[in-house]
C-alpha positions, -999 to +999 in steps of 0.1 A: +656-500+339+658-467+361+689-447+355+698-424+381+721-395+387+739-386+425+724-358+435+744-352+473+779-361+479+777-388+516+790-355+536+758-336+525+732-367+534+754-371+565+754-329+577+716-335+563+706-361+584+727-345+618+707-314+615+677-335+608+684-352+646+694-328+662+669-300+653+644-327+663+660-328+699+660-292+702+625-293+695+614-318+713+632-303+747+626-266+735+592-261+733+576-275+764+603-252+785+585-225+762+553-235+770+556-254+804+524-249+818+506-274+791+501-304+799+518-319+769+546-302+780+548-314+812+545-350+800+573-346+774+596-332+799+587-362+820+596-381+789+630-370+791+635-369+831+624-334+841+633-297+830+672-304+838+675-328+819+655-316+790+680-280+793+709-300+794+703-320+762+685-290+752+721-268+757+741-299+743+723-300+712+724-265+706+757-260+714+768-293+680+741-273+659+761-243+665+794-262+652+776-276+626+765-243+613+796-233+617+818-256+601+787-256+571+796-216+561+835-227+566+830-258+538+806-236+514+827-200+516+857-221+512+845-240+483+832-211+465+862-191+472+887-219+457+857-227+427+852-268+441+816-256+451+788-240+426+771-213+436+737-230+423+718-220+461+723-183+454+693-163+445+693-145+414+670-128+391+653-154+374+643-170+403+616-142+407+611-147+370+605-184+377+581-173+409+561-150+388+561-179+359+548-207+382+519-183+400+506-180+367+505-212+358+487-223+384+463-196+387+458-206+345+471-176+333+493-192+312+499-230+301+543-221+303+560-238+332+592-225+343+623-253+343+645-251+373+684-259+371+700-280+404+676-258+430+641-242+421+633-206+442+615-228+471+646-247+479+665-217+478+643-196+499+640-226+524+678-235+527+688-195+531+653-194+560+672-225+569+704-207+579+693-173+588+669-188+610+700-213+623+726-178+629+698-162+649+690-193+667+728-200+677+739-164+686+706-156+709+715-196+717+752-184+728+740-147+749+718-174+767+742-197+777+768-175+790+754-142+806+777-131+826+804-130+796+782-118+774+769-088+802+801-076+801+804-065+766+770-058+761+741-040+777+725-059+802+690-058+779+709-081+749+693-111+777+658-110+775+663-097+738+676-127+733+649-148+753+627-132+731+645-141+694+654-172+705+620-185+716+600-172+692+627-183+658+627-214+674+591-220+673+586-201+636+615-225+624+597-257+638+562-240+619+589-236+584+596-272+587+563-286+597+542-272+570+563-261+539+595-288+541+577-321+555+551-310+528+577-307+501+597-335+510+574-361+515+533-350+511+538-337+479+521-354+450+552-356+431+570-376+458+546-388+477+551-406+503+584-401+508+615-387+493+649-407+495+671-382+478+688-369+503+697-399+523+704-426+491+717-394+473+706-405+441+678-393+418+660-407+388+668-389+356+633-394+348+625-374+377+654-348+370+642-342+336+607-334+352+622-308+379+649-298+369+649-295+335+680-277+333+702-297+349+690-326+337+701-314+303+736-303+312+738-339+330+729-352+297+750-332+277+783-340+300+780-375+305+766-380+263+732-399+278+704-405+251+678-386+267+652-407+241+655-431+266+644-410+293+609-411+297 
C-alpha cells in the first residue's frame, strides 16, 4: 500500500485552482486583443461574443487576479512574520549550488545528484517569476484600467509604457507556463502524464524520497516512519 504525505493545504489548492482558471481566461481574452488582426484572434473573440465582451471579461478577471495576488502576499508576509509559514520558497546559496550540481550531472561530469528540500531551485524560480510577473501585470493593468486617475499623479507617458509592458509581460508569462510549467507538471518523465499533487494535496513518500530527499528525511524523523518500507 502506497503511503502519502500532505504537501499542500486546502487553501493552497484552492488558490492554485483560482490562479490557473484566471490565467487561462486572461490569456484567452488578452492574446486575441494583442494580435487582433490574426484570423485565429478574430475566431477566439467571436467565441466570447466580440471584442467588447472579451475586454469586459479580461478586466473583471484582471481585478480578481489582482485581489488574489494581493491576498497571497498579505497571507505570506503575515505567516512569515509570525513564524507560521516556513521560508521554504526563499532562494538561498544552496539553490545555486544545486543548479551547478544538476548541470554537472546532466553533462556527465559528475555522478552526484543534488538533494532537494521542500522546493528545488526550479520551483523557486517559477514561483518568484510568477509573483514578480503578476505584480507587473497587476500594476500595469490598473494603470490601463484607470488612465485618467493615474495621469493626475503620474506623467502621461505612463499609459503607453504600461500598455507595452502589460502586453509583453503577458506574452512572456504565457510562454513560461506553456514551455516551463507544463513540462515540469505534466510532460516530465517522472510525473507523466499528469501530476495530481497540487489538486489532491498529497504526494507519495516514494516520490518525496526521490524528488525531495531532504524533506523526506525530515518527514520520516518527525513522524517516526520506517524508511525501510518506502521504496
